[in-house]
N, C-alpha and C positions, 0 to 999 in steps of 0.2 A: 789773538791780535786786538788790538782795542781800537774799534772805529765806532764806536759809540759805546773799535780796538784796533785793528791790527795792522800791521799790514805794514836786486836787494844788494845790499850793500856790504853783506858782513859774512862773505864765504868762509873766511879764516875762523870764524867762532862756531865749528861743528859739534856736533854731539860725540866729542871724543869718548866719553863715558857709558855712552848709550849700550845697553845690553839688547841682544837678539830678542826680537818681538817674537810672541808665541802666535798659533794661529788664531786670526780674528774671530772675535765672538760670533760674527756675523756669517762665517763660512766662508769668506773671502779668501780666495787663493789666486796669486797672481798669474799661474798657468792657466785660470779659467776665464770666461769672458769677465769683463768687468761686473762686479757686485755680486757674482754668485749666482749659480742656477737657480737655486731655491728662491732667493729674492726676485730674480728676473720673472719667474712664474707668477710670484705673489703679486707684484706690479700689474702683470697683464690681467690677473683676476681682479684685482681691485679697481682698475681701470674700467674693465667692462661692467662691474656692478655699478660703477660710480656713473658712466655714462646711460645705463639703463633708469638710474634714479635722477641723476642732473641734480641742480641746486635750487631749493625754494626759496625765493628771494621774497623778501617781505621787510615789514619796518624793522629799522635797526634799534636792539635794545639800548635803554637810556645810558648804559654805562660805555658805550662807544662814543657818544658825544656825536653821531653822524645823523644828521636832518635830512629830510625827504628834499631832494629826489634820490640820494643816495639809499640802497638798499642793502640789507644784509640776510646772510644765510650760513650753512656750514656743510662742511663735505666730510665724510667717514672714510679714514685711512686706517691699514692696520698699523698696530703699534709696532710688529716685526713682521717684515715682510716675508721672512721664510716661513712663518705660521699666518697665512693671511685669512684664515677661517677663525683666528684666535681674537685676542681681544684688540679693539677697535677704539680710537680716539677721535673726536670732532675738532675741525680746525674751522675757525669763523673765517667767514669771506664778506668783502663788502664789492657793492657794483654802483657805477652811475652810467646809465645808457648813454652810447653816442648821440652828440646833439645834431649831426647831419642827418640828411635823406638817406633812403636807403640804397639807392645807387653809390652813396660813399662808403657804405659800411664795410669793413674788414674783419670784424670778428671782435674777439676781446684782447686786451693789451694787459698782461699780467706783470705786476710790478712788486719788487722786493727792495727794500731801502738798507739792509746790509744789517750787521751785528757782528756775530750772531747774538740773537736777542731782540732785533728790531722787528717792528710791527708793520706793516704796510697798509694796514685798513684804513689811513687816512687818504690812500691814493686818489679816489674819486674826487675828491674836494679839489683837486687840481683841475678838473675840468673848465674851474673858472678864472685859471690864472691864465693870462694873454698870452705868452709862451707857449703855453700846451694845447691852446684852443683847436689849432688845425688839425693835431692828431686826435683831440676829444670829437671831433665831426666824423672821423673814420673808426673810432675804436670805442666799444665799451671799456671804461677804466676799471680795472679787477684788482683790489688789494686784498691782502690776507694775513692773518698772524700764523707763522710756523708753528709747527709742534713745540709745545712748552711755552709760547708766548702768549700774553695775555688771558684771554678765555680758551685758548686752544690747549687745554690737557695740561695747564699752568705747572710749571715747576719752581720748587723754592727750596733754597738750601739752608736759610738762616730765619730767625724772628726779623722781620724789616725793620723795626725800630732798634733792634741791637746792631742790624748791619749798617743803618744810615747814621750811627753815634758820630757827634760831632761837638766839638772842634778835632783836628786830626793833624797830626805831623807829615811832613813830607821832607824828611833830609835827603838831600842828594847825595850826601857820603855818609851813609848809616854807621852808627855804631855797632860793635858786636852784639850789646845788649838788646838794642831794638831790632836787630837782625832776629835775636833770639824770639823777641816776642812776635815778630811776624811770621816765622817759621811756625810756630803754636797756632796762631791764628789759621795760616793756611791749612794745617792738619785738622784743625776743628771743622772748617768749612768744608773740606772735602768729606768727612765724616758726616757732615749735617747733609750733605747732598745726598749720600748713600742711604741714610737712615730715613729720609723723607720720601725719596723716591724708590727705593727698593730695588726689584729687579727691572723696574721699568726704564732705569737711568741710562742703561747700556743702549738704549734705542734711539737716543737723540744724539743723532749724528749729521754731517753733510751728505752722506750718502741716502739716507731716508729722507732729508728735505728735498733732494732731487727726487726721489721716487713720489713723494707726495705732490711735486709739483706735475708729476706726471697724471697722477689721478686726479687733481684740479682740471689740468686740461680736459680730460676726458668728461669731467662733471661738467663744464661747461660747454660742452657739446663741440670743441673744438677738433677738427683732425690734426691740426697741427698747432704748435704753439708759439703765439708771439710773446715776447717776454723782455722785461728790461730790468736789469739787476743792477745795483751800485754796491760798491764796497765789497763785503762779505757776499751780498746777493751775487757777485760775479764767479766767486768760487763755487758754489753749488749750482750756477748756471752753467759754469763750464763742466762740472761734472755731469750735469743733464745733456749736454751736447755730445759727452763723450757715450754715456749709457744708451740715449735715445736720439741719436742722430736724424733717424728717418722721421721722427716727431717734430723737428724743428722747422718753423716756418721763417721768423726773423728772431734775431737775439741781439740786445744792445748790451755791451760791459761798460759799465761807467765807475771809473776809478777801481783798477783791477789787482785784485791779490795774486801775488805770484805762485801760480799753481804747480810749480816743481815740487815733487813729493818729499823731497828732502827739505822743503822749507814750511811745510805743514807741519806743526805751528811754531815751534821752538825758536829757529832760525828767524822766522817772518817777523816774529816779536823783537827781535836783537834789531833787525833791519829798520822796523818801525822807530825804535827808540832812536837810532842813530840819525834818521831822517826829521824825526820832530827838532833836533838839535838844529839841524840847517834851517828849518822852518822858523824855529825860535828866533835864529839870526835874523832872518827877513823882517819879522815884526821890530825887532828893536831897531835895526837899521830904518826901518820906515820911522819910527815913534823918535829916533835923534833927529833924523832930516826935520820932522816937524815940533822941535824943541820950543820954538817960538809959540806953539799952542798949548804943547803938553808940559812942558819945563821938566823933563826925566834926563835931560841929558843930552850933549850934542854929539856924542859918539855912542855906538850900541854898548860899548862897554861901561859907560855911564849909566845907560837906562838899565842894563842887568844890575848895577849896584843899587839902584833905585828901588829895582823890584826886590833884591835881597834885605835892603832896609825894610821894605814891608813885611817881608816875611818874619825878619826878627821882631818888629813891633807887633805882629800878631801872635807870635810864640810867648810874648809876655801878656798880652792883654787880648783876646780873641774879640772880634766885633761881635756884639749881640750875645756873647758867650758862645758862639757857633762857627764864627768864620775864623779857623786858624790857619796855618800854613798849608794843611792839606785842601783845603776848601778854595783857598787860593790858587794853587797849583790846578786844581781841576778846573776852575775858572779860566786860567790863561791858557789851558791846554787847548781851549777853542781857537785860541788864534792861529794854532797848527793848521787846524780844519779848514778854516774859511776866513778870508780877510774882510767878510762883512762884520767880524768881530774885532777888527783892529782898532777902531776908532774908540768904541765904547768901553774896551778894556784900557786903552792907553788915558782916557778920561777918567775911569774909576780909580786907576792906581794913582794919576794925578792929584785928583782930589782927597784921595785917603791920606797921602802924604802931607797935603796941605792941613789935614785935620776934620775933612768931610767924609763921613763913610756911607753916605746915602747911596752913591752909584755903587759902591762896592757889593753893599747889600743887595742890590738889585741882580749882581751877575753871580756872585758867589754863596748868598744864604742859602742853606738847603731849605728846600720845602718839604715839611712833613706830609702833607697829602699825597706825596708821588713816591713815599718811601716803598710802598708796597710793589709798584710797576718797575721801581729801579732794582729792587732785589730778585725780583722775577727776570727781569732782563740779565741781570749779572750770573743769575743762576743757570740761565739757558746758554749763555755766551761760556760760562765755565764747563758747563756738561758737554758741549759739542766740541769745544777746541780740545778738551781733555780725552774724550773718547774717539776723535778723529785720528789720532795718530801716536805714536809712542813719545814720551817725554823724558828727559833725565829723572832717574829717580834718586839721585845723590844731591843733598843739599851743596856740598863741595863745588859741583860743577856749575850751579846756578850762581854761588857766591863768586866764583873764580871769572865766569864770564860777563856777570852783570858789573863786578868791580872794575875790570877792564874797560869796559864799554864806558862806565859813568865818569873814568878820566878824561875822556873827551866829548861826552853826549851825557851831561848831569841831569839836564831839564827833566826827562822823561823816563831813563832808564829803568830806576829802583822803583818807582810807580806801577810801570808796567809788569815789572818781575813780580811784586806783590799780588797784582791783580791775577798772573797766571801760574802762582806757585802751588796752588791747590792740585794744578796737574801732576806734581811730584809726588804726591800722596794719593791718588786716585785708586780707588777700589775695584772699578769695574774694568773690565777687558779694554785694552786700548788697539784700535785697528792700525792696521797699514794702510796709508793713503794709496789709493790707485793712480796711474799714470794719466793725467789728464791730455786729451787729444785723440782726435780720430782720422787716422788714414784710410782707414779699410771701409768705410762708408761713406756715402756723399752726404756733405752737410752743406746746407745752403749758405750763401754770403753772410756773415754777420760783421757787426759794427762796433769796434772796441773805441774808449776814450780816456784819453788821461791827460793830467796836466805834469808837466815835466818836474816841479819841485812839490808834488803831493808827498804829504810827510806818512798820513795812514797808510797808503797803499803805495810805496816806492815805484816809481815809474819803469824800472826792471821788470816788474811783473806784467805791465802791458806788453812789453817787448816779449816775455817769456809767451803769454798766450796767443800773440801773433804768431809766433813759430808753430804753435800746436794746433792752430785752427785752420785747416785749408780755406783759401778763399776770404778771409777775414782781412778788414780794412782797419787801420789804426789812424785816429784822428788825437793828435796831439796839440794841445795848447801851450805854447811855448811861453817859458819865463815866468809861469804862474804856478801856485801851490793849492789851490783851493780844491776841496775833496768833494766830488760830484760837479761835474761841469756840465751835463746835458740841460738845455733850457735855462740857462743862467744869463749873464749879460753879455757873454760872446756872441754876436750874431753869425760869426763864421760856423763856430761849433754847431749852433742850433739849426742852422741851413741843412748842414750835413745830416743831422738826426731826424729832422723832418722829412727831408728826401728819402730818407732810407725808410722811414716808418711807412710813408704814404705809396712809396714806389718800389722798395725793395733794392734801390740802387746803391751802390757803394761807390766811395771816391776811391782815388790809387790807394794802394796797399799803404804806403807810407803819407799821410797828409798832415800838414801843418797850419794852423791858425795862429795870428798874433795874442799877445797875451791881453788879458781883460786890464782895463784901466785900474791903476791904484786908488784904493779910498782916498778922497780929498778930505781933508778936516775943515769941518765949519764950526761955527759958533757953538760953545758947550762940549766942543770934541766929538759931536756925532759926524757922520761922515756921509758924503753921496757917493755912489759909484755910478760910472756912465755905463748907458746900456748901449753897447755900441764895440 
């Protein structure tokens, strides 16, 4: 799933050609307790050892870009929880102490921003952001880089410079020749992952991310975990709630991946592509509404034609020799994630079509300095999603399903397919996802957050998780589609989040907040968003 991926509406596009999965590499048997007995014992041992060692926090390495008072440290976790005395890897951790007095302190709040492949090392910096300050008085803000990410036993599947090659194409209805080329690239990328990581590759999974989270909890000296996960962070957070319900204090799930095991991950990516088409339509309607500012057309169709005109121009002559249709599509995908991107994207497109490419360069020009981190993030994304579940191994299945979907959802479908296609040629064992949810053990109330028109994690995922977590409450932002809604501009959403973090109190099981205000164009195409 592409949430920096993933993430229902396409129940009809099932894995009709999927073969029966062999026994998972980690010993998982659906007749056994979730995760397997060996892994459960491994987590217990690793957590005891981590609790005894703690985390030695100190000055952050320069590579992290985190100045005091943020501190950094590491936590050792087993590569393979079935063999906890074997190879260990170190996860990097960051922390900012709570800003309130001792009477206000409620322990550590651990955060994950999603991915797979995203790092939460930046999280302590949010103590200085106004909307987070009440929570910062009560909690130490703790971020970390999951296994494989950043300096946490980093994964790589390809040379970063070659991975970031530009300009690139992004045909919405690719030719058979183009498809053949991308299939070859996907095979090579999967082989690169296997060659570079070797036997370690199979251990980069969502289940192990959940197990790592419990070891981190213990290392921080927390008897129970207070956790906030966004996007993909909701999926392995939900796995954590399933594996370790007795270790949960409070959990917030923001913009929720559908946890249904039949959706992880092939179907959820198809659902995500369909949802991005809807959200792309939202932006085009907004741009058409403000034609007096952007001059892209007075109807959504005219705006789409303006975008297509830019794609053709970039095919003939890439901007700066590096911005082609692929870079344009990547930049404009951001309008599907957040309406904070709507105005500057419209301004960039409008200016480019008038002959000024400065704004387009600002949003679409690849940054060579980020090539290594981008490739690392993509490698982790690929490894986790490919390892987590069986994928169709037949290219004709992918071709059929994505061709069918692209007829009604062309904007994102094939780009999403190419991102995930290495999973069709994966060489390590692909697990069977476990069933998320716990009815056998007590789970404290949890808080779920979702926007009705979220493209990256379609709303049905939040409804599914609500059904699976007893005592959970779902706060819905009506009519909105921004991905990640906690402590944004919606004061109704923020009030529920803050109350839950500070008191543990949840609202009614289904609670609704009004939509956030739409961006309002101002001079130069920039926009303001009302905080209310």
